[in-house]
C-alpha positions in Angstrom: 0.0 0.0 0.0 1.3 3.4 -0.9 0.6 6.6 1.2 0.6 10.2 -0.1 3.5 12.2 1.3 2.3 15.5 2.9 4.4 18.6 1.9 5.4 20.9 4.8 5.0 24.5 3.6 6.8 27.2 5.5 4.6 29.1 7.9 3.6 32.5 6.8 4.4 35.5 9.0 2.0 38.4 9.0 3.2 42.0 9.3 1.4 45.3 9.4 3.4 47.9 7.5 2.6 51.5 8.2 2.9 53.9 5.2 3.5 57.4 6.6 2.3 60.3 4.6 5.2 62.6 3.7 5.1 65.4 1.1 8.9 65.4 0.3 9.2 63.7 -3.0 12.7 62.4 -4.0 13.5 62.0 -7.7 17.3 62.0 -7.1 17.6 58.6 -5.3 17.0 55.3 -7.0 13.5 54.0 -6.2 14.8 50.8 -4.6 16.9 52.9 -2.1 14.3 55.5 -1.1 13.7 55.6 2.7 10.2 54.8 4.0 9.6 58.4 5.1 10.0 59.8 1.5 7.4 60.0 -1.2 8.2 59.1 -4.8 5.6 61.5 -6.1 3.6 64.1 -4.2 1.7 67.1 -5.7 -1.5 69.1 -5.2 -2.0 67.6 -1.7 -1.3 69.3 1.7 -0.4 67.4 4.9 -2.5 68.6 7.8 -3.1 66.8 11.1 -1.4 63.7 9.8 -3.7 63.4 6.8 -3.4 64.1 3.1 -5.8 67.1 2.6 -6.8 69.4 -0.3 -3.8 71.3 -1.6 -3.3 74.9 -2.6 -5.4 76.5 -5.3 -5.8 79.9 -7.0 -8.7 82.3 -7.2 -9.2 85.7 -8.8 -7.5 88.2 -6.5 -9.6 90.5 -4.4 -8.6 93.3 -2.0 -10.4 94.5 1.2 -11.2 98.2 1.1 -9.6 100.4 3.7 -13.0 101.8 4.6 -14.4 98.3 5.1 -17.2 96.5 3.2 -17.0 93.6 0.8 -13.6 92.9 -0.9 -13.4 94.1 -4.5 -12.0 92.0 -7.3 -8.9 93.3 -9.1 -9.5 94.2 -12.7 -8.4 91.9 -15.6 -6.8 92.4 -18.9 -7.5 90.8 -22.3 -3.8 90.1 -22.7 -1.5 87.9 -20.8 0.2 89.4 -17.7 3.9 88.4 -17.5 5.3 90.4 -14.5 4.0 92.3 -11.5 5.3 94.7 -8.9 3.8 96.5 -5.8 4.3 100.2 -5.8 4.1 101.4 -2.2 2.7 104.9 -2.0 1.0 107.2 0.5 -1.5 109.9 -0.4 -0.4 112.7 2.0 -3.0 115.1 0.7 -5.9 112.8 1.7 -4.1 111.1 4.5 -4.5 107.5 3.3 -2.4 104.7 1.6 -2.4 104.6 -2.2 -0.5 101.4 -3.1 -0.6 100.3 -6.7 -0.1 97.0 -8.6 2.1 97.6 -11.7 2.0 95.0 -14.4 3.8 94.3 -17.7 1.6 92.5 -20.3 2.7 90.1 -23.0 2.6 92.9 -25.6 5.3 94.9 -23.8 3.0 97.6 -22.2 2.7 98.7 -18.5 -0.5 99.2 -16.6 -1.5 100.0 -13.0 -4.4 99.6 -10.7 -5.0 100.8 -7.1 -4.9 98.2 -4.3 -7.2 100.1 -1.9 -10.1 101.0 -4.2 -11.7 99.4 -7.2 -10.2 101.0 -10.4 -9.6 99.6 -13.9 -6.1 99.0 -15.2 -4.8 102.3 -16.7 -1.8 102.7 -19.0 1.6 103.8 -17.6 3.2 105.6 -20.5 6.5 103.8 -20.7 8.7 102.6 -23.6 7.5 99.3 -24.9 9.7 96.4 -23.6 9.7 92.7 -23.8 12.5 92.4 -21.2 11.8 91.7 -17.5 12.0 95.0 -15.6 13.4 95.7 -12.1 11.9 98.2 -9.7 12.3 99.6 -6.2 10.3 101.9 -4.0 12.1 105.1 -3.2 11.5 108.3 -1.2 12.6 111.2 -3.5 12.0 114.9 -3.0 9.3 114.2 -0.4 7.4 111.8 -2.6 7.0 108.1 -2.8 8.2 107.2 -6.2 8.9 104.0 -8.2 12.3 103.6 -9.8 11.8 101.4 -12.9 14.6 100.0 -15.0 13.8 98.5 -18.4 15.2 98.3 -21.9 15.9 102.0 -22.4 17.2 103.0 -19.0 16.1 104.1 -15.5 12.8 105.9 -15.1 11.1 107.7 -12.2 7.4 107.4 -11.7 5.4 109.4 -9.2 2.0 107.7 -9.8 0.5 110.8 -11.3 2.7 112.1 -14.2 4.3 110.0 -16.9 7.5 108.3 -15.9 10.6 110.3 -17.0 14.0 108.9 -17.9 17.2 109.6 -15.9 19.5 110.3 -18.8 22.6 110.2 -16.6 21.9 106.7 -15.2 23.5 103.6 -16.6 21.5 100.7 -18.1 20.5 98.9 -14.9 19.8 95.2 -14.6 19.3 94.9 -10.8 19.1 97.6 -8.1 18.6 98.2 -4.4 18.6 101.1 -2.0 21.0 101.4 0.9 21.8 104.5 3.0 19.8 106.6 0.5 22.0 105.6 -2.4 20.9 103.5 -5.3 23.2 100.5 -6.0 23.0 98.7 -9.3 24.3 95.9 -11.5 24.4 96.8 -15.2 23.3 95.5 -18.5 26.3 94.9 -20.7 28.8 95.6 -17.9 28.9 92.3 -16.0 32.0 93.0 -13.9 31.1 96.0 -11.8 28.4 97.7 -9.7 27.5 101.4 -9.8 26.0 103.6 -7.2 24.3 107.0 -7.2 24.8 110.1 -5.1 23.2 110.1 -1.6 19.5 111.1 -1.8 19.7 111.5 -5.6 19.2 108.6 -8.0 19.6 111.1 -10.9 23.3 111.8 -10.1 25.7 109.1 -11.2 28.8 111.3 -11.7 31.9 109.4 -10.8 33.6 111.4 -8.0 34.2 111.2 -4.3 31.3 113.6 -3.7 28.8 112.0 -6.0 28.4 108.5 -7.5 30.9 105.9 -8.5 31.5 102.2 -9.3 33.4 99.1 -8.0 35.0 96.6 -10.4 35.2 92.8 -9.8 37.6 90.9 -11.9 38.4 87.7 -10.0 37.0 84.2 -10.5 33.7 85.0 -8.8 32.0 85.4 -12.2 29.7 88.1 -13.5 27.7 90.4 -11.2 24.0 89.2 -11.4 22.1 91.0 -8.6 22.5 93.4 -5.7 20.5 93.2 -2.5 20.2 95.3 0.7 20.6 92.9 3.6 22.0 93.0 7.2 22.6 96.7 6.9 24.9 96.2 3.9 24.8 95.7 0.2 25.3 92.1 -0.9 26.6 91.5 -4.5 25.6 88.2 -5.9 27.9 87.0 -8.7 27.9 83.7 -10.7 29.9 81.8 -8.1 30.4 84.1 -5.1 28.7 86.6 -2.8 30.5 89.9 -1.8 29.5 92.2 1.0 29.8 95.9 0.6 29.8 98.0 3.8 28.9 101.5 2.7 28.1 104.4 5.1 28.5 108.1 4.4 31.8 108.9 2.5 33.0 106.7 -0.2 36.4 106.6 1.4 34.8 104.5 4.1 33.4 101.8 1.7 34.8 98.3 2.0 34.2 95.1 0.0 35.0 91.5 0.9 34.0 88.1 -0.3 31.8 86.2 2.2 30.8 83.1 0.3 32.0 81.0 -2.6 29.7 78.5 -4.4 30.4 75.5 -6.5 27.5 76.1 -9.0 26.1 79.0 -10.8 23.5 81.2 -9.0 20.1 81.7 -10.7 19.5 85.5 -10.3 15.7 85.5 -10.5 15.6 83.3 -7.4 17.6 85.5 -5.1 15.2 86.8 -2.4 15.3 88.5 1.0 13.5 86.2 3.4 13.4 87.7 6.8 16.7 86.9 8.6 18.1 85.1 5.5 18.5 85.3 1.8 17.4 82.3 -0.2 18.5 81.5 -3.8 18.8 78.6 -6.2 22.0 77.5 -7.9 22.5 74.6 -10.4 23.1 72.5 -7.3 19.9 73.3 -5.4 18.3 75.7 -2.9 20.4 77.6 -0.4 19.8 79.6 2.7 22.3 82.4 3.3 22.8 84.2 6.6 25.2 86.9 5.5 28.3 84.9 6.2 27.7 81.3 4.9 25.2 79.3 2.9 23.4 76.0 3.7 21.8 73.8 1.1 18.2 72.9 2.1 15.5 70.6 0.6 18.1 68.7 -1.4 16.0 65.8 -2.4 13.1 68.0 -3.6 15.0 70.6 -5.5 16.7 67.8 -7.6 13.4 67.8 -9.5 13.8 71.4 -10.7 15.1 72.3 -14.2 17.5 75.0 -13.2 18.2 76.0 -16.8 14.7 77.4 -17.1 13.5 80.9 -15.9 12.2 80.6 -12.3 10.4 83.2 -10.2 10.3 83.5 -6.4 8.6 85.4 -3.6 8.5 85.2 0.2 5.5 85.3 2.5 5.2 84.5 6.2 8.1 82.0 6.6 7.5 80.4 3.2 9.7 80.7 0.1 7.6 80.2 -3.1 9.3 79.2 -6.3 7.6 78.8 -9.7 9.7 76.5 -11.8 9.8 73.9 -14.5 9.8 70.4 -13.2 10.1 66.9 -14.7 8.0 64.7 -12.5 9.2 61.6 -14.4 5.9 59.9 -14.2 4.8 60.0 -17.9 1.8 62.1 -17.1 0.7 65.5 -18.5 -1.2 67.5 -15.9 -3.3 70.5 -17.1 -0.9 73.1 -18.5 1.8 70.4 -19.3 -0.3 69.2 -22.3 -0.1 72.7 -23.8 3.7 72.6 -23.5 3.9 75.6 -21.1 7.2 76.2 -19.4 6.9 76.6 -15.6 4.5 73.9 -14.5 4.9 73.8 -10.7 4.8 76.1 -7.7 6.8 75.0 -4.6 6.0 76.2 -1.1 9.1 75.8 1.0 8.3 76.4 4.7 11.7 77.4 6.0 10.5 77.2 9.6 9.0 73.7 9.7 11.2 72.4 6.8 8.2 71.1 5.0 7.3 71.5 1.3 4.0 71.5 -0.7 3.9 71.4 -4.5 1.2 72.7 -6.9 1.4 71.0 -10.3 -0.3 71.8 -13.5 -0.4 75.6 -13.5 2.1 77.7 -15.5 3.0 80.8 -13.4 4.6 83.8 -15.2 5.3 85.7 -12.0 4.5 85.7 -8.3 4.7 88.5 -5.7 4.0 88.8 -2.0 1.3 91.3 -1.2 1.9 93.1 2.1 -0.5 96.0 2.5 -2.5 97.6 5.3 -5.5 95.2 4.5 -4.0 92.1 3.0 -1.1 89.7 3.2 -0.9 86.9 0.6 0.8 85.7 -2.6 -0.4 87.0 -6.0 0.3 85.1 -9.2 -0.2 85.9 -12.9 -0.5 82.9 -15.1 0.1 81.6 -18.6 -3.3 80.2 -19.9 -2.0 76.8 -20.7 -5.2 75.9 -22.6 -7.4 77.5 -19.9 -8.8 80.7 -21.4 -10.2 81.7 -18.0 -6.6 82.4 -16.8 -5.8 85.0 -19.4 -5.1 88.5 -18.1 -6.2 87.9 -14.5 -4.3 88.3 -11.2 -4.8 85.4 -8.9 -4.1 84.7 -5.2 -3.3 81.6 -3.3 -6.0 79.8 -1.4 -6.7 76.3 -0.1 -9.3 75.2 -2.7 -7.3 72.8 -4.8 -8.9 74.5 -7.9 -8.0 77.3 -10.3 -10.3 79.8 -12.2 -12.5 78.2 -14.8 -13.7 75.7 -12.2 -10.7 73.5 -12.9 -9.8 71.0 -10.2 -6.1 70.3 -9.7 -5.6 66.5 -9.9 -3.8 65.2 -6.8 -1.3 62.3 -6.6 0.7 60.8 -3.8 2.9 57.7 -4.2 4.9 56.1 -1.5 8.5 54.8 -1.8 8.8 51.1 -2.7 8.5 49.0 0.4 10.0 45.5 1.0 8.6 45.1 4.5 12.1 44.8 5.9 12.8 41.7 3.8 14.0 42.6 0.3 14.9 39.0 -0.6 11.6 37.4 0.5 8.4 36.9 -1.5 5.3 38.6 0.1 1.6 38.4 -0.3 -0.1 41.8 0.1 -3.3 40.9 1.9 -5.0 44.3 2.5 -4.6 48.0 2.6 -6.5 49.9 5.4 -7.0 53.6 5.7 -9.7 56.2 6.2 -10.8 58.5 3.3 -13.5 61.0 4.1 -14.1 61.7 0.4 -14.0 59.6 -2.8 -10.5 58.7 -3.9 -8.6 56.1 -5.9 -6.1 53.7 -4.3 -3.4 52.2 -6.6 -1.2 49.4 -5.4 1.9 48.7 -7.5 3.4 45.2 -6.9 6.7 44.5 -8.7 5.9 47.1 -11.3 2.3 46.0 -12.0 -0.3 48.6 -10.9 -4.0 48.1 -10.1 -6.4 50.8 -9.2 -9.2 50.5 -6.6 -11.9 53.2 -6.5 -12.8 54.1 -2.9 -16.1 55.6 -1.7 -15.6 58.3 0.9 -16.8 57.9 4.5 -15.8 58.2 8.2 -15.1 54.5 8.8 -11.8 52.7 8.1 -11.7 51.0 4.7 -10.0 47.7 4.2 -9.2 47.0 0.5 -8.4 43.3 -0.2 -5.4 43.0 -2.6 -4.1 39.4 -2.4 -1.1 40.1 -4.7 2.3 38.4 -4.4 5.4 40.4 -4.9 8.9 41.3 -3.7 8.3 45.1 -3.3 5.2 47.3 -3.5 4.1 50.9 -3.3 0.8 52.6 -2.5 -0.7 55.6 -4.3 -3.6 57.9 -3.6 -5.2 60.0 -6.3 -8.1 62.4 -5.9 -9.5 65.8 -6.8 -11.6 68.4 -5.0 -12.1 67.9 -1.3 -9.7 65.3 0.2 -8.9 63.9 3.6 -6.9 60.6 3.7 -5.3 59.0 6.7 -2.1 57.1 7.0 -2.3 53.7 5.3 -1.5 50.3 6.9 -0.7 47.4 4.6 -1.2 43.8 5.9 1.5 41.6 4.4 2.3 37.8 4.6 5.8 36.8 3.9 7.8 33.5 4.2 
């Protein structure tokens, strides 16, 4: 008689693997080496109270009136807006603030609108230009004026009369005010900075009593931007930062190098951010304290195309950067299908060291609005196939949508997880979590993805997977209102 031999199978061990929700994607590290507390992909979500929630959105900008009442919408243009600047002005005759928003449109013309009362955009008679302009607020002859530098030179605008050119001024690329002098880097002259006479931006005569210049001819590279910071003028060059201490007489000026960098600085990202200056180089994002620089958010900034024009602003501990990003996921989100350049807005919280990313909106320019009645970030957009975005000024909100009733699609993907046993086969039993609103769970096992639509509710959801693999990742996709808890994956392995 023959008896069947029973095969002894190894006993399965069950583990519960927590998938923490982090919003710091890493495209620099190989997927197999990503730590558990890093996302592979994360955009248009916000982390709040330990849950993935609705991310940032944009709405048509509105301003509260000084006199109270309902906020009024800022006017729009029929042409694209490419750049903005806040002209800070006070109406001394009527005893009230009179701040203006200055814009440059895609046809090369300047317009303004008031920020404390509802007015249409009116033309600022200025030479047509297709170059980005620089501007600073300045107190001149008892008036709050705007110094504007564009293609044909330096202009002074008092908000009432047409801007007039300062014929004696050089062609300015970047400028700042320090100790009542105007300091400037120049177009066409990349190895020096110039400065005006004290209290007089129209006097650039080179003498010990008037204006002058300082040459830089070492290996620091071209002069790109000047910035008033820490009671000094900081000169940002391609590969170095110089500090100019300048008070009173020119004979007391002194210049010395404070920082050398291994990669080229991107001038449009240099920004005063409270106690620090922040800027991008080809190597990433840096925080500069006036003496030394520290690279921050390294894994996230590896995503950014540093060869493309970026724009930045700072608002309440957050450094915002509009940039071009390759998310390396094969998707085309909103504006990306139209081939628009800048497709992402980063919100770097320098205090909490967290980051949020808005994807799918092409931002031409961003600026921080700090007025008597409002503090927020304004953005002007490239339409990217959405006609509702043409010619309007928008502001940040938490809606997860943009004008035209367009919802920003959200995606979050965990790092690949081997459950602590990379060489063992596993069976993914179940994924458990709570989602208050409808969402889509996607589980990728050894490169094979399967989506599971989830109905929103307040009770925990357990999605049966029953998929064998060596490594897996979990994704959440949604749009509109979102609130998703940490996920727990039940795994058997042998």
